[in-house]
N, C-alpha and C positions, 0 to 999 in steps of 0.2 A: 692807442688803446683800443683794445673789441671791442666792438659797438656790436650788443644783441638784438638779433630784429624780434620785434616783437608783433606779435599774431591775435587776432579778438582769440575770444573763447569758442565763436561759434565754427573760424576756419580750423583753427588745431583739432577741433570733433571732427570738422568733416574730412580733414587730412588724416587723421587717427583712421578713422573709416575705409577710406581709399587706400590705406598701406597693407591693412589686413584685406581688402578684396583683392589684391595684386596678391597678396599672398598665398590667399587659395584658389584665385585662380593659375596661380601657377602650379601648386599641386597639383591640381585637377589637370593639368594641361601636358603634368608630367606622366600622371596616370595613363592619360587616354593615348599618351606615345607607347609606352611599356608595356601597357595592358595590365599591368600591377600595382594594386592598393598595396604590397608592400613589397618595398625594392630595397630594404636594407633593415638592422635591426633598427637603427633609429627610428624608422615608420612604426614595428609593433616586435619586438624582439620573441617576443611567446612566439608569435605565429610564424615569423620569420622562422628562427631556430628548428622546429616543429615541422615545418615544408622542408628543410633544408634535410632534417633524418629522416622522414618521406623519398625524397628523391633519391637521397643515397642507396638506400635499402632497396626502392625498386631500380635503378641502376646494376646493383650488386647479383639481384634474382635475375636481370636480364642477359649477363654473363652468364647465368648457370641455366638461364633458356637454352641458349647456345648448344652450352654443354650436353645438356638433356637429347636436345636434337641431332647430337652426332652421336649421343647413345643408341638411341631410335635407329639410323643409319647402320652402326655397327650390329644390332640382333639382325635387323632385315635383310642385310648380307648374307648373316649364318641362317637365316632362316629358308632364304631362297637358293643358297646354296647345296643346303642340306635337303632338301624340295628335290632340286633336280639330280642331286649324286641318288638319291633314292629312287627315279624313275629307273639310275642304271642296274642298279641292285636286282629292279623289280625287274627287266630283261636277263639279269645274271641267272635271276631263279626260273625264269623262263627256259632257259636254256638248259639251265640242269635237268627241271623236272621231264623238258625232250629227251634230254638223252638217259633219264632213268624208265623210261616209259618205252624207250626205243628197243631193239634187241640187241645192247650191244652185248657182245659175250667176249669174254677174254679167248685168247689161243687156246688150240686144243691139248697143248700142254699142260697148260692150267689144268685142265680138267683130270689129268692122268693124274698129276700128284695129288688131284683131291681123290681120286677112288682107291686109292693105292695098286701093292701089288697085286692084291688079289680082285679088283677089279679091271674093268675095260673101259676104252671109250671111243664108241665104233661109230663110223659115218657109211656104213654100207650094210646092203642087207646079208652079205655072206659074213661079215665082220659080226655083227647083231647075232646070227646065229652059231657061230663059231666062240660067240662069249657065251651065250646059255651054253650049249655043248661043255665046256672048260667048266661050267659048275662058277661063271665068277661071280662073286658077292653082289657088285653093285657096277653096275652095266648104263654107263651115261650115253644117249644118243648125241651126237652131234651135229645138229643140220638137220636135212630132210632126208628121210629113205623112203627109196620107191623101187621096187613095188612087191611087196610079196604077195605074188601071183600063186593062187591054190595049194598056197602054204600056210598051215598052223603054226604058230609060233609059241610053243611049248617050254614054256618057265618052270622051272625046279624049286624044290621046300627053300623057302627065306631068301628067294634072288630079289633084288631088288632093280627094277626099269624104270630111269629118271633120264629127265632132260636137264640143260642146263641150269636151266633157274633152279633147279633143288639146291645148287653149291651157292647161284649167287643170289636169292632169295626174292627174287621178280616173282610177282603173280599177275600180271599187266592184260590184256586182252590178246596179247600175239605171242604166241608159243614161239622160240626158236626151234625146236624139238621137236621134231613130227615123222609119223610111220604113216606109209601110206599102204592099204590092203587090197586087193582087189582077188578077184576071183570065185570058183563055184565050193570052194569050200564052206564048210558048215560053224567056223566058229574063226575069229583070226588070230585070238590069243585066248591061251588055257592057262589058269592060275593054280598054284600051291601052296600049301600052308602056311602062312607066313610070311606073303609074297607083298612085295607093295611095288606100285605103281603112280610115279606122280610127276609132275610138270612136263606133262606130254600133248600133245595134240596127238590124237590117232582117228583113221579113218577107215572106213570100210565101206567099200562100194561092192556087193553081194550080186555074184551073175549067175546064181543059183537057179535053173527053170522050174525046179520044184525041190525046193527044200525040204524035212520035216523042220528045222528049228533054223535058222543062222540069227548070228551074235558075232557082236565086236569081241567081247570080254565071255569067257565063260568060267563060271566056280564051278567045277566039278564036287558031287555030294561028298558032304563030312571032309571038305579042304575047310580049313581054323583061321578065322583074327590074318584076315586080308584086309588091306590098307588101299584107298584110293585117293589120291592127295592133288588139288590142282589140276584136273586133267578137263578137257574140252574131244570129247566122241561123239564123230560124225557116225552114223549107220544108215546105208539107203541099200534101197531093195529095188533093181532095176526092174525086175520081173514082178508084174499082178500073179503071185504065187500065194498058195495056201500055206497054212503052218504059223508058230510062234515065231517073230523075228524082234528083236534090238539091240540095244546096245551092250545091256549085260544083262546075264543070265544067272542065277545060284540055285545049284541044286540045295535038294532038302540035306538038314543035317549041317551046311557050311554058313558063315555069318561072315558080313564084310562091313568098313565101316568107310563113307566119303566125307571126308574134310576137307577144308579149306576153300575153295571152288571150282563147282563141278559144271560144267553144262555141257550136258546133253541134248542129242541131236536125233530120235529115230523115226525112220519114215521106213513102211511100206506096208506088206497085208497081218492085221491084224497086230501092228507093230506097236511093240512093247516098249518103252525106253527103260524098266528096269523089270527084268520077272524073275521073280524071288519064292523057290521053296522053301529059303534057310530064315537068315536075317538079318538085314539092314538095318543098321543103325547111321542116322546123320547126324555128325557130331554137332556139339552147339557152339564149337566155332566155325560150321561150316557154311554155305549160300548152294543149295542145290537148285540149280535153273536146269527145268525139263520139257522138250519140247516132242511130242508125238502125235506123228502124221502119218495119214495111211492115205492107200492106193484111192482112185474114187468108190465107194459102193462100201466100202469097210469103214473099221474105228482103231482108232490106235489107242493105247492107254498111257497114263504117264507111268504108273507103277501098279503092278500085278501079282498080288500075291494067292499062291497056290497050294496046296496040301500042307497047310498049317505054315505058312509063311510068315512074319512077324515082321512089322515094318515100327520102327524107333528113333522118333524124332523129338529130337534137342535143339536142333539147329531152325535156320530158314530152308524152305522148301516149298519154290515157286514151279508151277506144270500150267502148260500150256496145251491142250489136248483138243481133238476133234472126234476124240471119243471120250472116254470116262479117266477121270484125275487119278482118284485113290480106289482099285477096284481088291475087295477081297471074295477070291474067286469063287466059281461056278460050282455047281455042282458036276460030280460026285465029291470033288474035295471040299473040306471044309478045317477046321481051328485054325483059323487064318484072325492075324491078329495086328487089331493098327492103336498105336498110341502115340497119342502127341501130349507130349510133358509141360511143363511150366516153365515158361520162356521160349517156348518154338512158337515160330512163323509159319503157317500153311497159307497160301497164297493159292486159287486154283481157277484157272478160267477152262470151261470144259463146253465144247457145242454140239455133246450127246444129249442122254436124258439124265445124266448126273455127275457131278462133279467126285462124290467120296460114296462107293457103293459097296453092298454087301447084301448076299441072301446065302441063306442057311435051313433046312428042314429042323435039323437039330440043334437049331442056337449055340453051335459051337465057336463061328464068327465073334469076334469080339472087335468092339470101335471103342476104346476111353477118350474124353480131351480131359483137360487137366485143369483144375483151377490155373490161371493165370497164362494158359497157351494165348495165343492170339489167330484168330481165321480169319480169311476174307473170299468168298465164295462169289465169284461173277456166273450169270445166266448166259443163253448163248444170245442175248442180247447187247451184252455187257454192262449191264445193271450188275451194283451191288447186292446181293439176295446173301440174308445166313439160309444156307441149308436148304432154303423154301422150295418149294414145287414140287418136292419129291426127290431132293440133290442128294436124299442119303436112301439107301434102297434098304429093305428088310423084308423076311418072314419068303423067301424063296419066290417071290411075283415081281410081273414086270405090271401090275393092278395099280394106278396112282392111288388110287382109296389106300391103299397099306402102305403106303410110304412112311418113312418117320419123318414126322413136320416141326420144324424149328421150333416149335412153342414144347413138345417133347424131346427134343435134344438140349433148349436152353432149360428145361426143369430138371435136366438128368446131372446138371455139372455147371460149376460156373466159370465161364473164361470169356477175355475182352475181343470184344470186331476189331479189326483192322483194316483202314481205308487200302486198296490197292494203289501200293506207290508204282510199280513195273510197266514200264514201256516196252510191250510186248513185240514191239516193231522194232527194238533196236536193241534187246537185253542181249541178244544169242553174239558170243565170242568168235565162232567159227565162219569163215565164209561161204555164201552160198553155193547150195548141190551145183556142181561144174564151174568154179569160181574160185578154185583153191590153189591161193597164191602161195607160193615159196618164200618162206619166211627168210629175208638177208639181214646181213648185218649193218645197223643202218650207223654209217660214220658221222660223228657230231664235232660240231668245232669249239673243241677245245680252246683251241687260240682267241675266237671271237672271247668264249666267257673269261678268260684271262687278259683279254686285252680290255673287257667291260670295270674290270677289279682294278687296271691301275687308273683306267681313266677316272674312276670312282674315287681313289686316291688323291689323285691332280685336282678336282674339283673339289673336296672338301680342303685341301692343302691351299688353293686358290680364293677360298671365300675369307679374305679377312677385311678389315675396313681401318683404314689410318693403323696400322700395324698390327689391329685387335683381331686375332682367329676366334671366336666361341668354338667353332667346331671340331679344333684340333688341342682342345686344353689351354684355351686363353679366359680368361678374366678380364670383368671390365664392373669399374667403379667409378656410379653417376650421384652427385651430390643434389639434394633436395633444397637445401635451407643455405643463408648468406654465411652463416656461422659456419658451416662444414662440421654439423654434427649430428646429420640426421645425412643419409647414405644408402644406396641400395647396390648392393654387389650383383652382378650376375656372373655365377663362377661356369664355364664352357665345358664339355666334356670334350674327349677324345674320340672321331668318330672314323677312327681310317682304319680299312678293316682289318690290319693285326690287332689293332684294340679292340674291336668290334669279335674275335677270336675268330675269323674267316681266313683259314688256311689254303693254302694252292695245294692241290691235289693232284695227283695223277688219274685219277678215274679209270683205276685198272679194276675195280669190280665195281657194282653197285651197290655195294655197302660205301665207299668212297663217294661215290654222288650222292647217296642217301645224307651221308655225313657234310655232305656241301650243303643242299638243299637244307638242312636243321640249323646251319651256321645263318646261310642268307634268310630264312624264312625270321632268325631269331635276331639278326640283323636288320632286316625291314621293321619288326614292331619296334625293337630302340629306336629308330631312325623316329617312327612315328611319335616314340612318349617323348623323345627329344625335342621335335618340333615344334609337341606341343607345350612341353614346357617354355621352351622361346619364346610361343608367342604368349603364354600369360604373364613372362616378363617384361616383353616389349609394352604389353596393354596398359602394367602397371606404371613405368617409366612416360607412354604417352598420355596416363589420367595425370601424374604427376605434375606434366608440363604443362597440359591443362589449363591446371590448377595455378602454378604460378605464372601463367599471362594472364590470367584471369585478376592474381592478386597484384603483379605488375598494374593494370588498370585503376586498380580500388586503392593503389598508395599513389598513382599518380593523380588521381583524380581528389581523392581526399588534401592531398598537397595546394595543387590548384583552388579548392577549396578558400585555404588558408591565407592563398597570397594574392589572387587575379582579382582586379576589380573587374566591377559591373560594367560595364561599357555604356548600358543603356542609363543607369544612374550615373555616371559621371557625364556622358554629356549633357544629359538633364542640368545637374548643378555647372556645367561650365555657363551654359544659356544663361543660367539664373543672375549667373556671377558677373556675367558679361552685362546684363539687364542693370543690377545694382551697382554696376561700375558706370556706369554710364549717369544713372539717378547722383550718385557718391559727388561725380565731376561738373553734373549743375548745379544740388549743392553747396557744391564749395564756390560756384562760379557766383551764386548767390549773398554766399556770407563775404565775398569780396565787392559787393557793391557798396557798403559802407564806404569803405574809404575811399570809393571813386568818389562820392559825393562829398567830402573835403577838396579833394582837388577842382570841386566846380567852385570853392569861394577865392581862387586867385586866378 
């Protein structure tokens, strides 16, 4: 028969307390070892499962974080590839622009087709004279013709004398077609009714010892409807002789129009770049640059009008002169008129006593400045001055007290003053005297242009990351949440040359080159737009990446708050439990002493 062991009440109480202490010590030791206060659902089901859910979400987001990082690399690759490819487009644009600006001229046969049966393409002085004598309608000068010595080129009614750029559309700073005149003749070219001279460089070096007048282009009286377009005119008188000399002279009853870019350099005794008794019209689309210089001790005039000459300025007129700028002629001639219309711009720098001047005892000469016209007048020291200090002359006098003042002029009409934007040291398009270079056909590297375009396409095609190329039309989807309900799609664009509309052309004409330049410029703009767009998309994904990274930290911190043990607290608890355990053992020992006293009776 099993015999139960009987313990005293005090012993059982101490034994029970000791068991509880052991259980608590085991629990505290487990927390200290694992660092967790909730190791399983048994410890705290609510905290355990909440922490598990938070950690699971953090784990899912961590996987998405890696995907976002790969998306960032994909977009960064596309941006870097497109930026470097864009540099190739810039180089190609430089080559195309250089080709356009250079004297790239098709072969002579091409121009023969342009002038037609009633035209001629000439390369020598004799061919030019023969074409004019044969009354050819359109005569194209191909290259440089030297020299018309002691001869005047007399054009017939309605004839057109043009350079190659008349057909190619080029109007840069170096003409391919050039005619040089030299000798003692008083005129180099004489024009008739309805003549056109366009896109040429015309130079006349006058060797006359005492000419009554020597001019590069002479318009006889009553010659009408003459047009000069895109010309570089250089007149240079070698001898210091008297007489009216200049680049263009127009007789009474005649009229001519300057259009396009006209550069005139006149140098002589009383050199007038333009001397006119008829009507000179500066078209609205014209930019006329005039430089009038004279031999030492004399003065040159930019434009000199006499015997009822009329100047109508609709476009831009820029004059630099060591004499007068615009001069309405001296006595006995009168009846000259200068009209500066609305929208016109006139800039004058004169080193003499006036920039715009006129004198007339009978008040026949007239100067009108319309509202909205723009004027810029510079004095001898280069300071901007609005027609002050006597720069407008009147009343047939050189007396400064009788000069028309700036206030009188301002009160006579409303117009705008514009600042001088011309660099007078570099504006001229024709070479310095004695340094006339023969224009040559510039060889451009079309193969380099084509090579750059090929390299551009290759770099664009190679700008992929893990099989995705956003600049050949690929797309990229990036997930932002663990449920895959929020995503961001980057739709790439095809940036290869053919997709951008860049066509490989032969560049047979300047129109071809101009078209290539236009396509390249448009492509460069598109590249900048796409790089900016990709940069914005990259910023969005980077922002979400940073947010997700911070969110993972929040979730993991929240999970830890639910299950992690406070090691300081648990250490203190364990130390207290050890103390209580020692005390419980001692109490149990004391409770057992009553049984030990019974043993002493035996």
